[in-house]
C-alpha positions, -999 to +999 in steps of 0.1 A: -063+243+785-090+243+757-104+274+744-128+281+711-115+293+679-132+306+649-117+327+621-141+351+606-140+373+575-162+406+569-160+433+544-179+468+541-178+494+512-177+528+528-204+548+509-184+574+489-152+554+501-131+523+498-139+486+503-125+480+544-118+440+549-114+422+583-100+390+589-101+383+625-096+353+646-118+344+677-109+330+706-133+327+742-158+353+726-125+382+722-109+388+692-074+374+692-058+383+662-071+409+633-060+421+599-071+451+584-071+459+548-085+470+518-084+495+489-079+527+512-052+548+523-038+560+557-008+586+566+015+575+581+010+538+571+021+526+606-017+536+616-026+503+602-007+483+631-021+507+657-060+499+643-053+461+644-040+468+681-067+485+692-090+459+682-074+432+699-092+415+730-121+433+719-152+414+733-174+401+705-202+416+720-185+452+712-209+473+694-201+492+662-201+524+681-175+506+709-152+492+682-148+526+663-142+546+697-114+520+706-100+528+671-103+562+673-086+564+706-055+545+696-050+568+665-026+598+666-047+631+658-023+636+630-033+603+611-050+608+582-075+582+567-087+583+530-116+563+517-125+549+552-133+559+587-128+542+620-168+536+623-164+520+587-135+496+599-158+487+630-190+479+606-163+454+588-152+443+621-189+436+632-197+418+600-165+393+607-178+388+642-215+382+633-205+357+605-220+379+578-193+382+555-197+403+525-232+419+520 
């Protein structure tokens, strides 16, 4: 079995907020692995793993809005995001997929 694999990196600094970094692996036009990081805070910390899981298997054709919706749906309503939003994470992921890296 053969597949196409591409490691990607994207960053986004949310206006008035913090830096979000997306490092991901694309296989056959799907997000096969992803790690979100940056200088933001989440409460509880375990919400970061929920964000990463929400993005797995997302198609590379997904819009920023679709990616943000996946993230929002995966997070417990009690999660607090300091300096970022689901939309900001989605922008960093989209930049990684599109090969834009950093602005």
